[in-house]
N, C-alpha and C positions, 0 to 999 in steps of 0.2 A: 582579445591578445597578441593575436599578428600582429596586426593594424599598429596595436599598440607599441609593441615590441621593433617593429620599423620605424618611427616615425619620431621613437623616444629619445632623448638627451644624448649626445654623443658618449659619454662620459659613463655608459651603461655599456657593458661588454658583450657579448656572444655568449661566453657563460647565462647571464641576467636573464641577457634579450632569450633566452632557451628556456628558462626556469619559469618566466613570463606564460609563453607559451602551455609550457605543461601545465602551468598551474591554471589556465584557461579551458585546457582539456580537460583538466580530473571533476572543475565545478563541474564542466557540459557531464562530463560523465554520473556526477552525481544525480544534477536535475535531472541526466533522463530514466535513471532508476527509479527515481519519484515518481517520477512521472508513470510510469508502464506501471504501477499496481494497479488492480484490479480484481473484482472478485464474480465469478462466471459460475452460474449452477446451466445442470444440464440434464437427462434424465437417469445418469449414476452418480454425480454428485457435486461436489461443490471447487473451481480449482477455485484455490487465493495465491495470491502474486502482490509479493510485500518490495518493497524496495533492492534487497538481497536473496529473497529467495522463494519458492515456486514446492506450495503444496497441493495436491491433492486429494480430497477426502471424501469418502466416500454417505450417504445422507444418514445412515444409520451410527455414523461418528461425531459426528456434530450433535451432540444436545440441545445446546440453545448460544442465542445471539445475545448478550450486553452491552450496554453504549451509558450509561453515568452522564448526567448535563456537564458536558466541560469536556469532558474525553476527544483526544484526537481521534479518534477511529473508536466502531466495535471488537467489543473480545468477544471469540470462539471458543466454546468452552464445547470440549474433546471427552469421549467417551472414556479414553484413558488417562482421568484426574489431570489432565493436561490443560492449558485454551494458548491460542496465538487471535494477534491481531489483527484483524482482517480493514489493510492500510487504505483500501483503494474505497470503501462508505470511507469519505471524506466528515468529521464531522464540523469543520467551520464552514461548512456549505449545511444548516440547522433544518431547512426545511426537508430538501433534500435527503441529507444524510436521515431524517426520524422515517420519509416513504420509503427509502430503502431500507432499511431496520425491516422493519414493518413486513415488509413482501422479501424476506431472505427467512424470517419468523414464520409466518402464514407456509414458504415451504420446506422450512426444516417439519413444522406441523404435519404438510400434509404424505412427504415424501419419507421423513425422519423419522426417531425414538422422541421428538421436542415434546415437551407437557404442551396442552392447548393455551392458546395464550387466553392472558385475564384482562 
């Protein structure tokens, strides 16, 4: 966008060029926030990093992980009755997402209070 702002036709004023650069920075920031999404497990629990929020969850807080066909990411059901999305597991990567969901469910069963997998 910086190069475009420099080489664009002369009828574009300084304000227009600044807006082009600002738009490019905004798009880069949003893409960065989406790219940082992940779900990390350790001995104490899960860290769920979504685009704009990070949650640290202890194992007993997470009851289950579900992802229906066509959903963009799984949903974690929490002990307090709420649920959150786990954007770090991308449903578009069907085989990888299915494997990651199975691994997450096994960890929930081993370390948390999730029901036995069926």
